[in-house]
NUMI-203551 format. One record per residue (C-alpha): residue in three letters; y, z, x. Coordinates in Angstrom, 1 decimal. Layout:
<rec><rest>ALA</rest><v>Y</v><w>Z</w><u>X</u></rec>
...
REM end
This chain:
<rec><rest>MET</rest><v>23.0</v><w>-14.2</w><u>2.8</u></rec>
<rec><rest>SER</rest><v>23.2</v><w>-17.7</w><u>1.0</u></rec>
<rec><rest>ILE</rest><v>20.2</v><w>-17.5</w><u>-1.6</u></rec>
<rec><rest>ILE</rest><v>19.1</v><w>-19.4</w><u>-4.8</u></rec>
<rec><rest>PRO</rest><v>19.7</v><w>-18.9</w><u>-8.3</u></rec>
<rec><rest>SER</rest><v>17.4</v><w>-16.3</w><u>-9.7</u></rec>
<rec><rest>GLU</rest><v>14.7</v><w>-18.0</w><u>-12.3</u></rec>
<rec><rest>SER</rest><v>12.1</v><w>-16.1</w><u>-13.3</u></rec>
<rec><rest>PHE</rest><v>9.3</v><w>-18.3</w><u>-13.1</u></rec>
<rec><rest>ASP</rest><v>6.2</v><w>-18.2</w><u>-15.9</u></rec>
<rec><rest>GLY</rest><v>2.7</v><w>-19.9</w><u>-13.7</u></rec>
<rec><rest>SER</rest><v>2.8</v><w>-22.8</w><u>-16.6</u></rec>
<rec><rest>ASN</rest><v>2.9</v><w>-25.0</w><u>-13.9</u></rec>
<rec><rest>ALA</rest><v>0.6</v><w>-23.3</w><u>-11.4</u></rec>
<rec><rest>ALA</rest><v>-0.1</v><w>-27.3</w><u>-10.5</u></rec>
<rec><rest>LEU</rest><v>2.9</v><w>-27.4</w><u>-7.4</u></rec>
<rec><rest>LYS</rest><v>2.5</v><w>-29.8</w><u>-4.8</u></rec>
<rec><rest>ALA</rest><v>3.1</v><w>-26.9</w><u>-2.4</u></rec>
<rec><rest>ASP</rest><v>2.6</v><w>-29.3</w><u>0.7</u></rec>
<rec><rest>ASP</rest><v>6.0</v><w>-29.0</w><u>2.0</u></rec>
<rec><rest>LEU</rest><v>6.8</v><w>-25.9</w><u>0.9</u></rec>
<rec><rest>PRO</rest><v>7.2</v><w>-24.0</w><u>3.8</u></rec>
<rec><rest>VAL</rest><v>4.1</v><w>-20.6</w><u>4.8</u></rec>
<rec><rest>VAL</rest><v>4.9</v><w>-17.1</w><u>4.7</u></rec>
<rec><rest>THR</rest><v>2.5</v><w>-14.7</w><u>6.1</u></rec>
<rec><rest>ILE</rest><v>1.1</v><w>-11.2</w><u>4.2</u></rec>
<rec><rest>ASN</rest><v>-0.9</v><w>-9.4</w><u>6.2</u></rec>
<rec><rest>VAL</rest><v>-3.4</v><w>-7.0</w><u>4.1</u></rec>
<rec><rest>PHE</rest><v>-4.9</v><w>-3.5</w><u>3.5</u></rec>
<rec><rest>PRO</rest><v>-7.8</v><w>-4.8</w><u>1.3</u></rec>
<rec><rest>GLY</rest><v>-8.1</v><w>-3.6</w><u>-1.8</u></rec>
<rec><rest>GLY</rest><v>-7.4</v><w>-4.2</w><u>-5.7</u></rec>
<rec><rest>PHE</rest><v>-3.2</v><w>-2.9</w><u>-4.5</u></rec>
<rec><rest>ASN</rest><v>-2.5</v><w>-7.2</w><u>-3.7</u></rec>
<rec><rest>TRP</rest><v>-3.1</v><w>-7.6</w><u>-6.5</u></rec>
<rec><rest>GLY</rest><v>0.4</v><w>-9.0</w><u>-7.6</u></rec>
<rec><rest>LEU</rest><v>-0.6</v><w>-11.4</w><u>-4.3</u></rec>
<rec><rest>TYR</rest><v>-3.5</v><w>-12.9</w><u>-5.6</u></rec>
<rec><rest>VAL</rest><v>-1.7</v><w>-13.5</w><u>-9.1</u></rec>
<rec><rest>GLY</rest><v>1.4</v><w>-15.0</w><u>-7.1</u></rec>
<rec><rest>GLN</rest><v>-1.0</v><w>-17.6</w><u>-5.4</u></rec>
<rec><rest>ASP</rest><v>-3.4</v><w>-18.3</w><u>-7.5</u></rec>
<rec><rest>LYS</rest><v>-0.7</v><w>-18.6</w><u>-10.6</u></rec>
<rec><rest>GLY</rest><v>2.5</v><w>-20.7</w><u>-8.6</u></rec>
<rec><rest>PHE</rest><v>4.3</v><w>-17.8</w><u>-8.9</u></rec>
<rec><rest>PHE</rest><v>4.7</v><w>-18.1</w><u>-4.6</u></rec>
<rec><rest>ALA</rest><v>5.5</v><w>-21.4</w><u>-5.2</u></rec>
<rec><rest>GLY</rest><v>7.5</v><w>-21.9</w><u>-7.7</u></rec>
<rec><rest>HIS</rest><v>9.6</v><w>-20.0</w><u>-6.1</u></rec>
<rec><rest>GLY</rest><v>10.0</v><w>-21.9</w><u>-2.9</u></rec>
<rec><rest>ILE</rest><v>7.4</v><w>-20.7</w><u>-1.2</u></rec>
<rec><rest>VAL</rest><v>3.6</v><w>-21.0</w><u>-0.2</u></rec>
<rec><rest>VAL</rest><v>1.8</v><w>-17.2</w><u>0.6</u></rec>
<rec><rest>GLU</rest><v>-1.1</v><w>-16.9</w><u>2.8</u></rec>
<rec><rest>VAL</rest><v>-2.7</v><w>-13.5</w><u>3.2</u></rec>
<rec><rest>HIS</rest><v>-4.9</v><w>-11.9</w><u>6.3</u></rec>
<rec><rest>GLY</rest><v>-6.6</v><w>-8.3</w><u>6.4</u></rec>
<rec><rest>THR</rest><v>-6.1</v><w>-5.8</w><u>9.0</u></rec>
<rec><rest>PRO</rest><v>-9.0</v><w>-3.5</w><u>9.7</u></rec>
<rec><rest>ASP</rest><v>-6.3</v><w>-0.4</w><u>9.8</u></rec>
<rec><rest>SER</rest><v>-3.5</v><w>1.1</w><u>10.2</u></rec>
<rec><rest>MET</rest><v>-2.7</v><w>0.7</w><u>14.7</u></rec>
<rec><rest>THR</rest><v>-3.7</v><w>-2.7</w><u>13.8</u></rec>
<rec><rest>GLN</rest><v>-1.1</v><w>-3.8</w><u>10.8</u></rec>
<rec><rest>MET</rest><v>1.5</v><w>-2.5</w><u>12.8</u></rec>
<rec><rest>THR</rest><v>0.7</v><w>-4.3</w><u>16.4</u></rec>
<rec><rest>ARG</rest><v>0.3</v><w>-7.2</w><u>15.5</u></rec>
<rec><rest>LEU</rest><v>3.7</v><w>-6.7</w><u>13.4</u></rec>
<rec><rest>SER</rest><v>5.4</v><w>-5.5</w><u>16.1</u></rec>
<rec><rest>GLN</rest><v>4.0</v><w>-8.8</w><u>17.8</u></rec>
<rec><rest>GLY</rest><v>5.5</v><w>-11.5</w><u>15.2</u></rec>
<rec><rest>HIS</rest><v>1.7</v><w>-12.8</w><u>14.6</u></rec>
<rec><rest>PHE</rest><v>2.7</v><w>-12.4</w><u>10.6</u></rec>
<rec><rest>ASP</rest><v>5.9</v><w>-12.8</w><u>9.1</u></rec>
<rec><rest>ILE</rest><v>5.2</v><w>-8.9</w><u>6.2</u></rec>
<rec><rest>ALA</rest><v>3.2</v><w>-6.0</w><u>6.4</u></rec>
<rec><rest>MET</rest><v>1.9</v><w>-4.9</w><u>2.4</u></rec>
<rec><rest>THR</rest><v>1.7</v><w>-1.4</w><u>3.9</u></rec>
<rec><rest>ALA</rest><v>2.2</v><w>2.6</w><u>3.3</u></rec>
<rec><rest>VAL</rest><v>6.2</v><w>3.2</w><u>3.7</u></rec>
<rec><rest>ASP</rest><v>5.0</v><w>6.0</w><u>5.9</u></rec>
<rec><rest>ASN</rest><v>3.4</v><w>3.9</w><u>8.1</u></rec>
<rec><rest>ILE</rest><v>7.6</v><w>1.8</w><u>8.8</u></rec>
<rec><rest>VAL</rest><v>8.9</v><w>5.1</w><u>9.4</u></rec>
<rec><rest>ALA</rest><v>6.3</v><w>6.4</w><u>12.3</u></rec>
<rec><rest>TYR</rest><v>7.2</v><w>3.8</w><u>14.0</u></rec>
<rec><rest>VAL</rest><v>10.9</v><w>4.0</w><u>13.8</u></rec>
<rec><rest>GLU</rest><v>10.4</v><w>6.7</w><u>14.9</u></rec>
<rec><rest>GLY</rest><v>7.9</v><w>6.3</w><u>18.0</u></rec>
<rec><rest>GLN</rest><v>5.6</v><w>8.8</w><u>16.0</u></rec>
<rec><rest>GLY</rest><v>2.8</v><w>5.9</w><u>15.7</u></rec>
<rec><rest>GLN</rest><v>-0.7</v><w>5.8</w><u>16.5</u></rec>
<rec><rest>ALA</rest><v>-0.4</v><w>2.9</w><u>18.5</u></rec>
<rec><rest>PRO</rest><v>0.9</v><w>2.6</w><u>22.3</u></rec>
<rec><rest>ILE</rest><v>3.8</v><w>0.2</w><u>20.9</u></rec>
<rec><rest>GLY</rest><v>6.2</v><w>2.1</w><u>21.3</u></rec>
<rec><rest>PRO</rest><v>9.4</v><w>3.2</w><u>18.5</u></rec>
<rec><rest>GLN</rest><v>10.6</v><w>0.4</w><u>16.5</u></rec>
<rec><rest>ALA</rest><v>13.7</v><w>0.1</w><u>15.3</u></rec>
<rec><rest>GLU</rest><v>12.8</v><w>-3.8</w><u>14.4</u></rec>
<rec><rest>PHE</rest><v>10.5</v><w>-2.1</w><u>11.5</u></rec>
<rec><rest>PHE</rest><v>11.7</v><w>-1.9</w><u>7.7</u></rec>
<rec><rest>ALA</rest><v>11.2</v><w>-2.0</w><u>4.1</u></rec>
<rec><rest>PHE</rest><v>12.8</v><w>-4.8</w><u>1.8</u></rec>
<rec><rest>MET</rest><v>10.5</v><w>-4.1</w><u>-1.6</u></rec>
<rec><rest>GLY</rest><v>8.2</v><w>-1.0</w><u>-3.0</u></rec>
<rec><rest>SER</rest><v>5.0</v><w>-1.9</w><u>-4.8</u></rec>
<rec><rest>ASP</rest><v>3.4</v><w>0.8</w><u>-6.2</u></rec>
<rec><rest>SER</rest><v>2.9</v><w>4.8</w><u>-5.3</u></rec>
<rec><rest>GLY</rest><v>-0.2</v><w>4.1</w><u>-3.3</u></rec>
<rec><rest>PHE</rest><v>-2.5</v><w>5.3</w><u>-6.4</u></rec>
<rec><rest>LEU</rest><v>-4.8</v><w>7.7</w><u>-3.5</u></rec>
<rec><rest>SER</rest><v>-7.2</v><w>9.8</w><u>-4.5</u></rec>
<rec><rest>LEU</rest><v>-9.0</v><w>12.6</w><u>-3.2</u></rec>
<rec><rest>VAL</rest><v>-12.4</v><w>12.0</w><u>-3.3</u></rec>
<rec><rest>THR</rest><v>-15.6</v><w>13.8</w><u>-2.0</u></rec>
<rec><rest>SER</rest><v>-19.2</v><w>13.7</w><u>-1.5</u></rec>
<rec><rest>PRO</rest><v>-20.9</v><w>14.6</w><u>-5.1</u></rec>
<rec><rest>ALA</rest><v>-21.7</v><w>18.4</w><u>-3.3</u></rec>
<rec><rest>ILE</rest><v>-17.6</v><w>18.7</w><u>-3.0</u></rec>
<rec><rest>THR</rest><v>-17.0</v><w>20.4</w><u>-6.6</u></rec>
<rec><rest>CYS</rest><v>-13.2</v><w>21.7</w><u>-5.7</u></rec>
<rec><rest>ILE</rest><v>-11.2</v><w>21.9</w><u>-3.5</u></rec>
<rec><rest>SER</rest><v>-12.2</v><w>25.1</w><u>-1.7</u></rec>
<rec><rest>ASP</rest><v>-15.6</v><w>23.8</w><u>-0.7</u></rec>
<rec><rest>LEU</rest><v>-13.5</v><w>21.5</w><u>1.9</u></rec>
<rec><rest>ALA</rest><v>-13.5</v><w>24.5</w><u>4.3</u></rec>
<rec><rest>GLY</rest><v>-14.7</v><w>24.1</w><u>7.1</u></rec>
<rec><rest>LYS</rest><v>-16.0</v><w>20.4</w><u>6.4</u></rec>
<rec><rest>VAL</rest><v>-14.4</v><w>17.0</w><u>7.9</u></rec>
<rec><rest>LEU</rest><v>-12.1</v><w>14.3</w><u>6.0</u></rec>
<rec><rest>SER</rest><v>-11.4</v><w>11.0</w><u>7.4</u></rec>
<rec><rest>VAL</rest><v>-8.1</v><w>9.0</w><u>7.3</u></rec>
<rec><rest>ASP</rest><v>-7.3</v><w>6.2</w><u>8.3</u></rec>
<rec><rest>ALA</rest><v>-4.8</v><w>7.2</w><u>12.0</u></rec>
<rec><rest>ILE</rest><v>-4.1</v><w>10.3</w><u>12.2</u></rec>
<rec><rest>THR</rest><v>-0.9</v><w>10.6</w><u>12.8</u></rec>
<rec><rest>THR</rest><v>0.7</v><w>7.9</w><u>9.9</u></rec>
<rec><rest>GLY</rest><v>-0.2</v><w>5.8</w><u>6.6</u></rec>
<rec><rest>TYR</rest><v>-1.3</v><w>8.7</w><u>3.9</u></rec>
<rec><rest>ALA</rest><v>-2.9</v><w>11.9</w><u>6.8</u></rec>
<rec><rest>PHE</rest><v>-0.4</v><w>13.7</w><u>6.0</u></rec>
<rec><rest>VAL</rest><v>-0.6</v><w>13.3</w><u>1.7</u></rec>
<rec><rest>LEU</rest><v>-3.6</v><w>14.6</w><u>2.4</u></rec>
<rec><rest>TYR</rest><v>-2.8</v><w>17.0</w><u>4.5</u></rec>
<rec><rest>GLU</rest><v>0.3</v><w>18.3</w><u>2.4</u></rec>
<rec><rest>ILE</rest><v>-2.6</v><w>18.8</w><u>-1.0</u></rec>
<rec><rest>MET</rest><v>-5.4</v><w>20.2</w><u>0.7</u></rec>
<rec><rest>ARG</rest><v>-1.9</v><w>23.1</w><u>2.2</u></rec>
<rec><rest>ARG</rest><v>-1.3</v><w>23.2</w><u>-1.3</u></rec>
<rec><rest>SER</rest><v>-5.1</v><w>23.8</w><u>-1.9</u></rec>
<rec><rest>GLY</rest><v>-5.1</v><w>26.8</w><u>0.5</u></rec>
<rec><rest>LEU</rest><v>-6.7</v><w>25.4</w><u>3.6</u></rec>
<rec><rest>ASP</rest><v>-4.3</v><w>24.7</w><u>6.2</u></rec>
<rec><rest>LYS</rest><v>-5.0</v><w>22.0</w><u>9.1</u></rec>
<rec><rest>GLU</rest><v>-2.9</v><w>24.2</w><u>11.6</u></rec>
<rec><rest>LYS</rest><v>-4.7</v><w>26.4</w><u>11.0</u></rec>
<rec><rest>GLY</rest><v>-8.2</v><w>24.9</w><u>11.1</u></rec>
<rec><rest>ALA</rest><v>-9.3</v><w>25.3</w><u>7.9</u></rec>
<rec><rest>TYR</rest><v>-10.4</v><w>21.7</w><u>7.9</u></rec>
<rec><rest>ASP</rest><v>-11.6</v><w>19.0</w><u>10.7</u></rec>
<rec><rest>ILE</rest><v>-10.3</v><w>15.6</w><u>10.8</u></rec>
<rec><rest>VAL</rest><v>-10.9</v><w>11.8</w><u>11.8</u></rec>
<rec><rest>GLY</rest><v>-10.1</v><w>8.6</w><u>11.9</u></rec>
<rec><rest>ALA</rest><v>-12.3</v><w>6.1</w><u>10.5</u></rec>
<rec><rest>GLY</rest><v>-10.1</v><w>3.7</w><u>9.6</u></rec>
<rec><rest>GLY</rest><v>-8.8</v><w>1.5</w><u>6.3</u></rec>
<rec><rest>MET</rest><v>-10.1</v><w>1.8</w><u>2.9</u></rec>
<rec><rest>VAL</rest><v>-13.4</v><w>0.0</w><u>3.6</u></rec>
<rec><rest>GLN</rest><v>-14.3</v><w>2.2</w><u>6.6</u></rec>
<rec><rest>ARG</rest><v>-13.3</v><w>5.0</w><u>5.1</u></rec>
<rec><rest>TRP</rest><v>-15.4</v><w>4.7</w><u>2.1</u></rec>
<rec><rest>GLU</rest><v>-18.3</v><w>3.4</w><u>4.1</u></rec>
<rec><rest>SER</rest><v>-17.7</v><w>6.4</w><u>6.2</u></rec>
<rec><rest>LEU</rest><v>-17.9</v><w>8.7</w><u>3.2</u></rec>
<rec><rest>ARG</rest><v>-21.0</v><w>6.8</w><u>1.1</u></rec>
<rec><rest>LYS</rest><v>-22.8</v><w>7.5</w><u>4.4</u></rec>
<rec><rest>ASN</rest><v>-22.2</v><w>11.5</w><u>4.6</u></rec>
<rec><rest>ARG</rest><v>-20.1</v><w>10.7</w><u>8.2</u></rec>
<rec><rest>ASN</rest><v>-17.9</v><w>13.3</w><u>6.5</u></rec>
<rec><rest>ASP</rest><v>-17.0</v><w>15.2</w><u>3.4</u></rec>
<rec><rest>GLY</rest><v>-14.2</v><w>13.8</w><u>1.7</u></rec>
<rec><rest>THR</rest><v>-11.0</v><w>11.1</w><u>2.2</u></rec>
<rec><rest>LEU</rest><v>-8.3</v><w>9.1</w><u>0.3</u></rec>
<rec><rest>LEU</rest><v>-9.0</v><w>6.4</w><u>-1.5</u></rec>
<rec><rest>SER</rest><v>-7.4</v><w>4.1</w><u>-4.1</u></rec>
<rec><rest>ALA</rest><v>-8.8</v><w>1.5</w><u>-6.7</u></rec>
<rec><rest>PRO</rest><v>-10.9</v><w>-0.2</w><u>-6.7</u></rec>
<rec><rest>TYR</rest><v>-12.5</v><w>2.4</w><u>-4.0</u></rec>
<rec><rest>ASN</rest><v>-12.1</v><w>5.4</w><u>-6.0</u></rec>
<rec><rest>ILE</rest><v>-13.8</v><w>4.1</w><u>-8.7</u></rec>
<rec><rest>ILE</rest><v>-16.6</v><w>2.6</w><u>-7.3</u></rec>
<rec><rest>ALA</rest><v>-16.9</v><w>5.7</w><u>-5.4</u></rec>
<rec><rest>LYS</rest><v>-17.5</v><w>7.5</w><u>-8.3</u></rec>
<rec><rest>ASN</rest><v>-19.7</v><w>5.4</w><u>-10.1</u></rec>
<rec><rest>ALA</rest><v>-22.4</v><w>6.1</w><u>-7.0</u></rec>
<rec><rest>GLY</rest><v>-22.0</v><w>10.0</w><u>-8.5</u></rec>
<rec><rest>PHE</rest><v>-19.3</v><w>10.7</w><u>-5.7</u></rec>
<rec><rest>ALA</rest><v>-16.3</v><w>12.6</w><u>-7.0</u></rec>
<rec><rest>GLU</rest><v>-12.7</v><w>12.3</w><u>-7.7</u></rec>
<rec><rest>LEU</rest><v>-10.7</v><w>16.1</w><u>-7.5</u></rec>
<rec><rest>VAL</rest><v>-7.8</v><w>14.8</w><u>-8.3</u></rec>
<rec><rest>LYS</rest><v>-5.0</v><w>12.1</w><u>-8.0</u></rec>
<rec><rest>ALA</rest><v>-2.5</v><w>13.0</w><u>-4.8</u></rec>
<rec><rest>THR</rest><v>0.9</v><w>12.7</w><u>-6.7</u></rec>
<rec><rest>ASP</rest><v>-0.3</v><w>15.6</w><u>-9.7</u></rec>
<rec><rest>VAL</rest><v>-0.3</v><w>17.2</w><u>-6.4</u></rec>
<rec><rest>ILE</rest><v>2.9</v><w>16.1</w><u>-4.4</u></rec>
<rec><rest>GLY</rest><v>4.9</v><w>14.9</w><u>-7.0</u></rec>
<rec><rest>VAL</rest><v>6.9</v><w>11.3</w><u>-6.8</u></rec>
<rec><rest>TYR</rest><v>5.8</v><w>9.3</w><u>-3.2</u></rec>
<rec><rest>GLN</rest><v>6.8</v><w>5.6</w><u>-2.4</u></rec>
<rec><rest>GLY</rest><v>3.1</v><w>4.6</w><u>-1.1</u></rec>
<rec><rest>ASN</rest><v>2.5</v><w>0.9</w><u>-0.6</u></rec>
<rec><rest>VAL</rest><v>6.0</v><w>-1.4</w><u>0.5</u></rec>
<rec><rest>ALA</rest><v>6.7</v><w>-5.2</w><u>1.8</u></rec>
<rec><rest>ALA</rest><v>7.6</v><w>-4.4</w><u>5.2</u></rec>
<rec><rest>ALA</rest><v>8.9</v><w>-7.2</w><u>7.8</u></rec>
<rec><rest>ARG</rest><v>10.9</v><w>-7.1</w><u>11.3</u></rec>
<rec><rest>ARG</rest><v>15.1</v><w>-7.2</w><u>11.0</u></rec>
<rec><rest>SER</rest><v>15.1</v><w>-9.7</w><u>13.1</u></rec>
<rec><rest>TRP</rest><v>12.6</v><w>-12.5</w><u>11.1</u></rec>
<rec><rest>ALA</rest><v>14.6</v><w>-11.2</w><u>8.4</u></rec>
<rec><rest>GLU</rest><v>17.8</v><w>-12.0</w><u>8.9</u></rec>
<rec><rest>LYS</rest><v>17.1</v><w>-16.0</w><u>10.4</u></rec>
<rec><rest>ASN</rest><v>14.2</v><w>-15.9</w><u>7.0</u></rec>
<rec><rest>ASN</rest><v>16.3</v><w>-13.7</w><u>4.1</u></rec>
<rec><rest>LEU</rest><v>15.3</v><w>-16.8</w><u>1.3</u></rec>
<rec><rest>LYS</rest><v>11.8</v><w>-16.6</w><u>1.9</u></rec>
<rec><rest>VAL</rest><v>12.2</v><w>-12.9</w><u>1.7</u></rec>
<rec><rest>VAL</rest><v>14.2</v><w>-13.1</w><u>-1.8</u></rec>
<rec><rest>ALA</rest><v>11.9</v><w>-15.9</w><u>-2.7</u></rec>
<rec><rest>TYR</rest><v>8.5</v><w>-13.0</w><u>-1.6</u></rec>
<rec><rest>ILE</rest><v>10.9</v><w>-11.0</w><u>-4.0</u></rec>
<rec><rest>ARG</rest><v>11.5</v><w>-13.0</w><u>-6.8</u></rec>
<rec><rest>GLY</rest><v>7.5</v><w>-14.0</w><u>-6.5</u></rec>
<rec><rest>TYR</rest><v>6.0</v><w>-10.9</w><u>-6.6</u></rec>
<rec><rest>ARG</rest><v>7.8</v><w>-9.3</w><u>-9.9</u></rec>
<rec><rest>ASP</rest><v>7.3</v><w>-12.0</w><u>-11.2</u></rec>
<rec><rest>SER</rest><v>3.5</v><w>-12.0</w><u>-11.1</u></rec>
<rec><rest>ILE</rest><v>3.4</v><w>-7.9</w><u>-11.2</u></rec>
<rec><rest>ALA</rest><v>5.5</v><w>-9.2</w><u>-15.2</u></rec>
<rec><rest>TRP</rest><v>2.3</v><w>-11.9</w><u>-15.5</u></rec>
<rec><rest>LEU</rest><v>-0.4</v><w>-8.9</w><u>-14.6</u></rec>
<rec><rest>TYR</rest><v>1.3</v><w>-6.6</w><u>-17.4</u></rec>
<rec><rest>LYS</rest><v>1.2</v><w>-9.2</w><u>-20.4</u></rec>
<rec><rest>ALA</rest><v>-1.7</v><w>-7.8</w><u>-22.3</u></rec>
<rec><rest>SER</rest><v>-2.7</v><w>-10.8</w><u>-23.2</u></rec>
<rec><rest>ASN</rest><v>-3.7</v><w>-11.8</w><u>-19.5</u></rec>
<rec><rest>ARG</rest><v>-5.4</v><w>-9.1</w><u>-19.3</u></rec>
<rec><rest>ARG</rest><v>-8.8</v><w>-11.2</w><u>-19.3</u></rec>
<rec><rest>GLU</rest><v>-8.0</v><w>-14.0</w><u>-17.0</u></rec>
<rec><rest>ALA</rest><v>-5.9</v><w>-11.2</w><u>-14.5</u></rec>
<rec><rest>ILE</rest><v>-9.0</v><w>-9.6</w><u>-13.8</u></rec>
<rec><rest>GLU</rest><v>-10.9</v><w>-13.1</w><u>-13.2</u></rec>
<rec><rest>ILE</rest><v>-8.4</v><w>-13.4</w><u>-10.2</u></rec>
<rec><rest>LEU</rest><v>-9.1</v><w>-9.6</w><u>-8.9</u></rec>
<rec><rest>ARG</rest><v>-12.7</v><w>-11.1</w><u>-9.1</u></rec>
<rec><rest>ARG</rest><v>-12.5</v><w>-14.5</w><u>-7.3</u></rec>
<rec><rest>HIS</rest><v>-10.5</v><w>-12.8</w><u>-4.7</u></rec>
<rec><rest>ILE</rest><v>-13.0</v><w>-9.9</w><u>-4.2</u></rec>
<rec><rest>PRO</rest><v>-16.6</v><w>-11.1</w><u>-5.5</u></rec>
<rec><rest>GLN</rest><v>-18.3</v><w>-7.6</w><u>-4.5</u></rec>
<rec><rest>MET</rest><v>-16.1</v><w>-6.6</w><u>-7.5</u></rec>
<rec><rest>SER</rest><v>-18.5</v><w>-5.6</w><u>-10.5</u></rec>
<rec><rest>GLN</rest><v>-16.7</v><w>-6.5</w><u>-13.9</u></rec>
<rec><rest>GLU</rest><v>-16.9</v><w>-2.9</w><u>-14.9</u></rec>
<rec><rest>VAL</rest><v>-15.0</v><w>-2.0</w><u>-11.4</u></rec>
<rec><rest>ALA</rest><v>-12.3</v><w>-4.5</w><u>-11.7</u></rec>
<rec><rest>GLU</rest><v>-11.5</v><w>-3.5</w><u>-15.4</u></rec>
<rec><rest>ALA</rest><v>-11.2</v><w>-0.2</w><u>-14.4</u></rec>
<rec><rest>SER</rest><v>-8.5</v><w>-1.0</w><u>-12.1</u></rec>
<rec><rest>HIS</rest><v>-7.5</v><w>-2.6</w><u>-14.4</u></rec>
<rec><rest>GLN</rest><v>-6.9</v><w>0.2</w><u>-16.2</u></rec>
<rec><rest>GLU</rest><v>-5.5</v><w>2.8</w><u>-13.1</u></rec>
<rec><rest>LEU</rest><v>-3.5</v><w>0.6</w><u>-11.4</u></rec>
<rec><rest>LEU</rest><v>-1.5</v><w>-1.4</w><u>-14.3</u></rec>
<rec><rest>ASP</rest><v>-1.0</v><w>2.1</w><u>-16.3</u></rec>
<rec><rest>PRO</rest><v>2.4</v><w>2.6</w><u>-18.2</u></rec>
<rec><rest>THR</rest><v>3.8</v><w>5.1</w><u>-16.1</u></rec>
<rec><rest>ARG</rest><v>1.2</v><w>5.3</w><u>-12.8</u></rec>
<rec><rest>GLY</rest><v>0.5</v><w>1.4</w><u>-11.8</u></rec>
<rec><rest>PHE</rest><v>2.5</v><w>-1.6</w><u>-9.8</u></rec>
<rec><rest>PHE</rest><v>6.4</v><w>-0.5</w><u>-10.1</u></rec>
<rec><rest>ARG</rest><v>8.0</v><w>-3.7</w><u>-12.3</u></rec>
<rec><rest>SER</rest><v>11.4</v><w>-3.4</w><u>-10.1</u></rec>
<rec><rest>GLY</rest><v>9.9</v><w>-4.4</w><u>-7.0</u></rec>
<rec><rest>ASP</rest><v>12.5</v><w>-1.1</w><u>-6.2</u></rec>
<rec><rest>ILE</rest><v>11.8</v><w>1.5</w><u>-3.8</u></rec>
<rec><rest>ASP</rest><v>11.9</v><w>5.1</w><u>-5.4</u></rec>
<rec><rest>MET</rest><v>14.0</v><w>6.4</w><u>-2.8</u></rec>
<rec><rest>LYS</rest><v>13.0</v><w>9.8</w><u>-4.7</u></rec>
<rec><rest>GLY</rest><v>9.5</v><w>9.1</w><u>-3.5</u></rec>
<rec><rest>LEU</rest><v>10.7</v><w>7.6</w><u>0.3</u></rec>
<rec><rest>ASP</rest><v>12.1</v><w>11.4</w><u>0.1</u></rec>
<rec><rest>CYS</rest><v>9.3</v><w>12.7</w><u>-0.5</u></rec>
<rec><rest>VAL</rest><v>7.6</v><w>10.0</w><u>3.2</u></rec>
<rec><rest>LEU</rest><v>10.4</v><w>12.0</w><u>5.2</u></rec>
<rec><rest>ASP</rest><v>9.7</v><w>15.4</w><u>4.0</u></rec>
<rec><rest>LEU</rest><v>6.2</v><w>15.5</w><u>4.9</u></rec>
<rec><rest>ARG</rest><v>6.4</v><w>13.9</w><u>8.2</u></rec>
<rec><rest>SER</rest><v>8.9</v><w>16.0</w><u>9.1</u></rec>
<rec><rest>ARG</rest><v>6.3</v><w>18.9</w><u>8.2</u></rec>
<rec><rest>TYR</rest><v>3.4</v><w>17.2</w><u>9.9</u></rec>
<rec><rest>ALA</rest><v>4.7</v><w>14.8</w><u>12.5</u></rec>
<rec><rest>GLN</rest><v>4.7</v><w>15.9</w><u>16.4</u></rec>
<rec><rest>PRO</rest><v>6.9</v><w>15.3</w><u>17.9</u></rec>
<rec><rest>SER</rest><v>8.4</v><w>17.1</w><u>15.3</u></rec>
<rec><rest>LYS</rest><v>11.6</v><w>16.4</w><u>13.8</u></rec>
<rec><rest>PRO</rest><v>13.9</v><w>16.6</w><u>10.7</u></rec>
<rec><rest>LEU</rest><v>14.3</v><w>13.1</w><u>8.8</u></rec>
<rec><rest>ARG</rest><v>16.6</v><w>13.0</w><u>5.9</u></rec>
<rec><rest>ASN</rest><v>18.2</v><w>9.7</w><u>5.9</u></rec>
<rec><rest>PRO</rest><v>15.5</v><w>7.4</w><u>3.9</u></rec>
<rec><rest>VAL</rest><v>18.0</v><w>4.5</w><u>4.4</u></rec>
<rec><rest>HIS</rest><v>17.6</v><w>4.3</w><u>7.6</u></rec>
<rec><rest>TYR</rest><v>13.6</v><w>2.7</w><u>6.9</u></rec>
<rec><rest>CYS</rest><v>14.5</v><w>0.7</w><u>4.6</u></rec>
<rec><rest>ASP</rest><v>17.5</v><w>-1.9</w><u>3.4</u></rec>
<rec><rest>LEU</rest><v>18.0</v><w>-2.7</w><u>-0.5</u></rec>
<rec><rest>SER</rest><v>20.3</v><w>-6.0</w><u>0.0</u></rec>
<rec><rest>PHE</rest><v>16.9</v><w>-8.2</w><u>-0.1</u></rec>
<rec><rest>LEU</rest><v>16.4</v><w>-6.8</w><u>-3.3</u></rec>
<rec><rest>ALA</rest><v>19.3</v><w>-7.5</w><u>-4.7</u></rec>
<rec><rest>ALA</rest><v>20.2</v><w>-10.5</w><u>-3.6</u></rec>
<rec><rest>SER</rest><v>16.9</v><w>-11.2</w><u>-5.7</u></rec>
<rec><rest>ARG</rest><v>18.6</v><w>-10.5</w><u>-8.8</u></rec>
REM end
């Protein structure tokens, strides 16, 4: 793999001309966890490593995975469980097994919180209630099932009902309109929900332990042909996260977040900064994939996915060579 030398870019030349740089298209779910992308665009970190990043949204994981399989974009920022699901042919979208899918960079633990209607005061209150997920067989649904199981409410025994409601925006709207009683949300939507009087019962990692949430993923054939772009993306993203963690950049970072999510209030943006950049729970600084966290993903999928199959080899779903080349 021929790779350009690794150099950190500090964003001081943000006015770099990008007209002649290759474009890399990134597909994302709406949310504060895209902060690194926004900073990379606005501060010139991606351009500093030789690429232009275009960010496009998706309404749900089925749409995202279908369009990834069709090559409609280059990279998906997505839950790693989505990649595992579709490699194994267990995805909800009718596109069959996707051996081409793989993860090449870790972003975070998912920042997942169980958020419920105001009347719910503890997890046991959710017995017989309706909970929403993105897709019933992929994404973070299994995290929700495990949180409930460890609290004595087993999905397999009909302790509660599950509905598919789409991505985080759709799930929050569904919860807000009392169409269901609880769901998993992350910043800023868990913060918005709390400010509106909804209850945040628990952080997911406090229940299930280390967990690999969002990753950067692509198709193997595209990555092999575009290895320089993949490495440039990792470097630009890592520089963006490093910039975000600098306390002196806090004010500008919040301005960038609000510029890209204009409906976000100053209060919610500041709370998002505290949550997403928490020294121990925040964005991964290195871009590494948490292999113990990926083991947790595989354990949950082995327990809950249908058809049932034991999954024990995390390396099967990722390629760490791009990360190694980005150092």
